Structure formats: C-alpha cells, structure tokens
C-alpha positions as CSV (number, residue, x, y, z in Angstrom):
1,X,-85.0,-13.2,-9.4
2,X,-82.0,-11.2,-8.6
3,X,-83.8,-8.0,-9.6
4,X,-86.7,-8.8,-7.3
5,X,-84.2,-9.4,-4.5
6,X,-82.4,-6.0,-5.1
7,X,-85.7,-4.1,-5.2
8,X,-86.9,-5.8,-2.0
9,X,-83.5,-5.0,-0.3
10,X,-83.8,-1.4,-1.5
11,X,-87.3,-0.9,-0.1
12,X,-86.7,-2.5,3.3
13,X,-82.9,-1.8,4.0
14,X,-81.8,1.8,4.4
15,X,-78.2,0.6,4.8
16,X,-78.2,-0.6,1.2
17,X,-79.5,2.8,0.1
18,X,-76.7,4.6,2.0
19,X,-74.0,2.3,0.6
20,X,-75.3,2.7,-3.0
21,X,-75.3,6.5,-2.7
22,X,-71.8,6.5,-1.2
23,X,-70.4,4.4,-4.1
24,X,-72.0,6.7,-6.6
25,X,-70.5,9.7,-4.8
26,X,-67.0,8.2,-4.8
27,X,-67.2,7.3,-8.5
28,X,-68.4,10.7,-9.4
29,X,-65.7,12.4,-7.3
30,X,-63.0,10.3,-9.0
31,X,-64.2,11.2,-12.5
32,X,-64.3,14.9,-11.6
33,X,-60.8,14.9,-10.1
34,X,-59.5,13.1,-13.1
35,X,-61.2,15.5,-15.5
36,X,-59.7,18.6,-13.9
37,X,-56.2,16.9,-13.6
38,X,-56.2,16.8,-9.8
39,X,-54.4,13.5,-9.5
40,X,-53.6,11.9,-6.2
41,X,-49.8,11.5,-5.6
42,X,-48.7,7.9,-5.7
43,X,-45.1,6.8,-4.8
44,X,-43.9,4.1,-7.1
45,X,-40.7,2.2,-6.3
46,X,-38.8,-0.2,-8.5
47,X,-38.3,-3.6,-7.0
48,X,-34.5,-3.4,-7.8
49,X,-34.4,-0.1,-5.8
50,X,-35.9,-1.6,-2.7
51,X,-33.6,-1.6,0.2
52,X,-32.4,-5.1,0.7
53,X,-33.0,-6.9,4.0
54,X,-29.5,-8.5,3.6
55,X,-27.1,-5.6,4.1
56,X,-23.6,-5.7,2.5
57,X,-20.9,-6.0,5.1
58,X,-19.0,-2.8,5.7
59,X,-15.3,-3.5,5.8
60,X,-13.6,-2.4,8.9
61,X,-10.8,0.0,7.9
62,X,-7.8,1.2,9.9
63,X,-6.2,4.5,8.9
64,X,-2.5,4.5,8.5
65,X,-0.1,7.1,7.1
66,X,2.0,6.1,4.1
67,X,5.3,8.0,4.1
68,X,6.3,6.8,0.7
69,X,5.3,7.9,-2.8
70,X,6.9,7.0,-6.2
71,X,6.0,8.1,-9.7
72,X,7.4,7.7,-13.3
73,X,7.2,11.1,-14.9
74,X,8.3,10.1,-18.4
75,X,7.2,6.5,-19.1
76,X,7.5,6.9,-22.8
77,X,11.2,7.7,-22.7
78,X,12.1,4.8,-20.4
79,X,14.0,1.7,-21.7
80,X,16.6,-0.8,-20.5
81,X,19.3,0.9,-22.5
82,X,18.3,4.5,-21.8
83,X,17.3,4.0,-18.2
84,X,14.3,5.5,-16.4
85,X,13.5,8.6,-14.3
86,X,11.7,8.2,-11.0
87,X,10.1,10.9,-8.8
88,X,9.9,10.0,-5.1
89,X,7.7,12.0,-2.8
90,X,8.4,11.1,0.9
91,X,7.1,12.6,4.2
92,X,10.5,11.8,5.9
93,X,14.1,11.4,4.9
94,X,14.3,8.1,2.9
95,X,16.6,5.9,0.9
96,X,15.7,4.9,-2.7
97,X,17.4,1.7,-3.7
98,X,17.0,0.4,-7.3
99,X,17.7,-3.2,-8.1
100,X,18.1,-4.0,-11.8
101,X,17.3,-7.6,-12.9
102,X,16.0,-8.8,-9.5
103,X,15.1,-12.5,-9.4
104,X,11.3,-12.9,-9.3
105,X,11.2,-16.0,-7.0
106,X,13.8,-14.5,-4.6
107,X,11.8,-11.3,-4.3
108,X,8.6,-13.1,-3.3
109,X,10.5,-15.3,-0.9
110,X,11.9,-12.1,0.6
111,X,8.4,-10.8,1.2
112,X,7.4,-14.0,2.9
113,X,10.5,-13.7,5.1
114,X,9.3,-10.2,6.1
115,X,6.2,-11.9,7.5
116,X,7.7,-15.0,9.2
117,X,11.4,-14.3,9.8
118,X,12.7,-10.8,10.0
119,X,11.5,-7.3,9.1
120,X,12.7,-5.6,6.0
121,X,13.6,-2.1,7.3
122,X,16.8,-1.3,5.4
123,X,18.2,-2.1,1.9
124,X,20.7,-4.5,3.5
125,X,18.0,-6.7,5.0
126,X,16.3,-7.0,1.6
127,X,19.6,-7.8,-0.1
128,X,20.2,-10.5,2.5
129,X,16.7,-11.9,1.8
130,X,17.4,-11.8,-2.0
131,X,20.8,-13.5,-1.6
132,X,22.1,-10.8,-3.9
133,X,20.1,-12.2,-6.8
134,X,20.1,-9.0,-8.9
135,X,22.4,-7.6,-11.6
136,X,23.0,-4.0,-10.5
137,X,22.2,-1.7,-7.6
138,X,21.8,2.1,-7.4
139,X,21.0,4.1,-4.3
140,X,19.8,7.7,-3.8
141,X,19.2,9.6,-0.6
142,X,15.8,11.4,-0.6
143,X,15.2,14.4,1.6
144,X,11.9,15.1,3.3
145,X,9.3,16.4,0.8
146,X,12.0,16.5,-1.9
147,X,10.4,15.8,-5.3
148,X,13.6,16.0,-7.4
149,X,13.9,13.5,-10.2
150,X,16.2,10.5,-9.8
151,X,17.8,8.9,-12.9
152,X,18.4,5.2,-12.9
153,X,20.3,3.3,-15.6
154,X,22.3,0.1,-16.1
155,X,26.0,0.6,-16.7
156,X,27.2,0.1,-20.3
157,X,29.5,-2.7,-19.2
158,X,26.5,-4.7,-18.0
159,X,25.6,-5.3,-21.7
160,X,22.0,-6.0,-20.9
161,X,19.5,-5.2,-23.7
162,X,16.6,-7.4,-22.6
163,X,15.5,-9.7,-19.8
164,X,14.2,-12.6,-22.0
165,X,10.7,-13.7,-23.1
166,X,7.6,-13.8,-21.0
167,X,7.3,-15.4,-18.4
168,X,10.5,-14.0,-17.0
169,X,12.8,-15.1,-14.3
170,X,13.9,-11.5,-13.5
171,X,12.0,-8.2,-13.0
172,X,13.6,-5.4,-15.0
173,X,13.6,-3.0,-12.0
174,X,12.6,-3.2,-8.3
175,X,12.6,0.0,-6.4
176,X,12.8,-0.1,-2.6
177,X,11.9,3.0,-0.4
178,X,13.0,2.8,3.3
179,X,13.1,5.3,6.1
180,X,16.5,6.7,6.7
181,X,16.1,7.6,10.4
182,X,15.7,4.8,13.0
183,X,13.4,7.0,15.0
184,X,11.0,7.4,12.1
185,X,10.7,3.6,11.8
186,X,9.2,3.6,15.3
187,X,6.6,6.2,14.4
188,X,5.2,4.8,11.2
189,X,3.3,1.6,10.7
190,X,4.6,1.4,7.1
191,X,8.4,1.0,7.2
192,X,9.2,0.2,3.6
193,X,7.7,0.1,0.1
194,X,8.6,-2.2,-2.8
195,X,7.7,-1.2,-6.3
196,X,8.1,-3.6,-9.2
197,X,8.6,-1.6,-12.4
198,X,8.4,-2.8,-16.0
199,X,11.0,-1.3,-18.3
200,X,10.5,-1.9,-22.1
201,X,13.3,-3.8,-23.9
202,X,14.0,-5.6,-27.1
203,X,11.9,-8.6,-26.2
204,X,9.0,-7.0,-24.5
205,X,8.0,-3.5,-25.6
206,X,5.1,-2.9,-23.2
207,X,5.3,0.7,-22.0
208,X,7.0,1.6,-18.7
209,X,4.7,1.3,-15.7
210,X,4.6,0.2,-12.1
211,X,3.3,-3.4,-12.1
212,X,3.0,-4.0,-8.3
213,X,3.4,-2.0,-5.1
214,X,3.9,-3.7,-1.8
215,X,3.6,-1.8,1.6
216,X,5.7,-3.5,4.3
217,X,4.3,-3.0,7.9
218,X,6.3,-3.0,11.1
219,X,4.0,-5.7,12.5
220,X,5.1,-8.2,9.9
221,X,2.5,-7.9,7.3
222,X,2.6,-6.6,3.7
223,X,-0.2,-5.3,1.5
224,X,-0.4,-5.3,-2.3
225,X,-1.7,-1.9,-3.4
226,X,-4.6,-2.3,-5.8
227,X,-6.0,0.3,-8.2
228,X,-9.6,1.5,-7.7
229,X,-11.7,1.5,-10.8
230,X,-13.6,4.8,-10.7
231,X,-17.0,5.2,-12.4
232,X,-15.5,8.0,-14.6
233,X,-11.8,8.3,-15.2
234,X,-9.7,11.2,-16.5
235,X,-10.0,12.0,-20.2
236,X,-8.2,9.8,-22.6
237,X,-4.8,11.1,-23.7
238,X,-4.6,13.0,-26.9
239,X,-3.2,11.6,-30.1
240,X,-0.1,13.9,-29.7
241,X,0.9,12.1,-26.5
242,X,0.7,8.6,-27.8
243,X,1.7,6.9,-31.0
244,X,-0.9,5.3,-33.3
245,X,-1.7,1.8,-32.2
246,X,0.3,2.1,-29.0
247,X,-2.7,1.4,-26.8
248,X,-3.8,-1.7,-28.7
249,X,-0.2,-3.0,-28.7
250,X,0.0,-2.5,-25.0
251,X,-3.3,-4.2,-24.5
252,X,-2.1,-7.3,-26.5
253,X,1.1,-7.4,-24.5
254,X,-0.8,-7.2,-21.2
255,X,-3.1,-10.0,-22.2
256,X,0.0,-12.1,-23.1
257,X,1.5,-11.4,-19.7
258,X,-1.8,-12.1,-17.9
259,X,-2.2,-8.5,-16.6
260,X,-4.9,-7.2,-18.9
261,X,-7.6,-7.4,-16.3
262,X,-5.8,-5.0,-14.0
263,X,-6.3,-2.0,-16.2
264,X,-9.6,-0.2,-16.6
265,X,-10.4,1.3,-20.0
266,X,-10.3,5.1,-20.2
267,X,-13.6,6.9,-20.4
268,X,-14.2,10.2,-22.0
269,X,-16.2,11.6,-19.1
270,X,-14.4,13.3,-16.3
271,X,-17.2,13.7,-13.7
272,X,-17.3,11.5,-10.6
273,X,-21.1,11.3,-9.9
274,X,-22.9,8.2,-8.7
275,X,-23.7,6.0,-11.7
276,X,-27.2,5.3,-10.3
277,X,-28.6,8.7,-9.2
278,X,-26.1,10.9,-11.2
279,X,-26.3,13.3,-8.3
280,X,-24.3,12.3,-5.2
281,X,-20.5,12.2,-5.3
282,X,-19.0,8.7,-5.6
283,X,-17.7,7.5,-2.2
284,X,-18.0,3.7,-1.9
285,X,-15.6,1.0,-3.0
286,X,-17.2,-2.4,-3.8
287,X,-15.2,-5.5,-3.1
288,X,-13.9,-7.7,-4.7
289,X,-14.4,-6.0,-8.0
290,X,-13.0,-2.6,-6.7
291,X,-15.5,-0.5,-8.7
292,X,-16.0,2.9,-7.0
293,X,-19.3,4.0,-8.4
294,X,-21.9,4.5,-5.7
295,X,-22.8,7.4,-3.4
296,X,-23.8,7.3,0.3
297,X,-27.5,7.3,-0.6
298,X,-27.4,4.4,-3.2
299,X,-25.0,2.0,-1.5
300,X,-27.8,0.4,0.7
301,X,-29.9,-0.6,-2.3
302,X,-27.4,-2.9,-4.1
303,X,-26.0,-6.4,-3.5
304,X,-24.5,-6.5,-6.9
305,X,-22.1,-4.1,-8.5
306,X,-24.1,-1.9,-11.0
307,X,-21.2,-1.8,-13.4
308,X,-20.0,-5.5,-13.6
309,X,-23.0,-7.2,-11.8
310,X,-20.6,-9.1,-9.5
311,X,-21.9,-9.8,-6.1
312,X,-20.6,-7.4,-3.4
313,X,-18.9,-9.2,-0.5
314,X,-17.7,-6.1,1.3
315,X,-17.6,-2.3,0.8
316,X,-15.8,0.6,2.4
317,X,-16.1,4.5,2.1
318,X,-13.4,6.6,0.7
319,X,-14.1,9.2,3.3
320,X,-16.5,9.4,6.3
321,X,-19.9,11.3,6.2
322,X,-18.5,13.9,8.4
323,X,-15.6,14.6,6.0
324,X,-18.1,14.8,3.1
325,X,-20.2,17.4,5.0
326,X,-17.1,19.4,5.7
327,X,-16.1,19.3,2.0
328,X,-19.6,20.4,0.9
329,X,-19.7,23.3,3.4
330,X,-16.2,24.4,2.2
331,X,-17.3,24.5,-1.5
332,X,-20.5,26.4,-0.5
C-alpha cells in the first residue's frame, strides 16, 4: 500500500521528484567530500570551557606604596643564642626596632589599639601599647635605600636559650619598621610594618622565617600580608643548601604549630604560564585560596580554582592589561 502511494505521488507530484533528487545530490556530495578529505570545519567547545553567565567578582584594588622591606639573608645560621641577621630595604629613612621575647597577647592587643585608640607611628607608641612586655630591645637607624645587614642578638646576661614549648606566650623576635621623618609619615599611607620572626631554639627547631607581616596604615587599619601561591615556583633548593631530612622536619613542626597550610610545596618547574592554556602569562589571583594560576584569557571561564577546586569568591589582577601590553612590547 505504501509503495502504491509513493508511485502515485511520484507520477502526479513534481515537488516530490525535486525533493528526492535534492536529497540524493546532498548525500552524494557529502560522500565525495568525505572521500577526498574535504571536511567542513566544526567548532567544538567543552562544557567546562563555556563562559559562565555568573561572573566572578573582580575585587576593587587601591594602589599604595609600601616604603618598608625586610629579609632574612641567612636563615640557616640564625638561632636564639647566635642571633639573626636582617636586611632592611626602605624607600625613606627608617628606624628598625627589634623586640626579643615579645608577649603574643600584648602584641595583638597593640594592633587593635592602632585601629581603635591611637596610631602606632613610632617605636615608643608600640612600647606603650605593649606595656613593655618584652625581654630586650635593639634599635638601628636605616638610611634611604641602604641594604646593609643588621645583626640582632640577645645579650649573654639574658641567659635565654628557648622560649618554651608550643603554643608559646612570647614571640622570639618582633621587628618594627617606622619612618624616621615626621614629614614622610604624612606622605605615605603605610606608616609602619610589624614582622613576627621565628628564631630556632632548644625547644623548637623550626628554621628561621618570617611568620607574619602586618602593614599599619595612617587611617587606622592594618593588613596581614599573605603569600601568593604561584602556579609554578622557583626550583627546589639543591641538596648542598639543606641538610637531609630538614624539609620533612620543618613540615612536621609546622603542622604541630598549625602553620603547615601557609606554605606551598616547591615545584621543579620555573615557568609562570597559565595552567589551563599553557600560553598566556599568569596574571590573576583567586580568592580566598590565593592561587595565582590563570591568564587574562582564561579567567572568565572559571568559577572554581583549577588547582584546588575551591569556589572563587573574588579575583584581582597582578597588573593591568595596559601594563601587560607595555611589557610585551618591551620584550619584542
């Protein structure tokens, strides 16, 4: 019955004839193109790479100039008995004040007083806020752009070999950097920097390092500097620079003190390319995980960090697109 219907439709309907010929032509053309390898370009897009309709919030940033810098050039040689060497790097004349055995609770109360009571602009204001709850004080005058090493050590008559077991009531060393000139304090938003430094001793042999850094602003706020976790870090130190088992020992001590999560593991790679496209330079910091792993082109496709899969609440660029273009043109 169906065959009779098709034959009748073929004999009395030229439209059916035209449609049938067109279909045969299209099928034949597709076979010929496929035989000779003339494929039609098709754009395929992964569902995970599709630009999300819900954009990640871009954190509003305010650029400020930090006049303070502090490094520990020889952390392996530092100890409570031998002292520690610090290298300040300041844009203006500054005063470096080191407080040995600073009370932990009093220091954090002093930071709160900077917010609610008075501004910590000089060493004397910090000492007043600490109620002199420290064991020993050393002070150095730092000239502008002077990177000379400053040696800090407890006196022998202090007879301090350790600061007790963890958790401790005193920080081994707290370094305060303040501007020496009153006029400079009116120019800069950041008027002081407080660095909490761990010094190894008999009870706690974790290697010397800066645990916390606080930037104190003239407006009455303070900010805790956080380390950014780059997608590729500098190469791991050679065996000649560290003792066998030192890294595993430090890791165990960090876990005991509750600081293990603050240190990223060293990677062997040294490039800083985007972890997704492996082409563009890394430029975006994801919050709250602080992974710096995406370029300008890939940031718009992700709501989760591609490294730790944590949801991204905010993000901000390390430098603007204009600065990136200038860097590229300079290298070319």
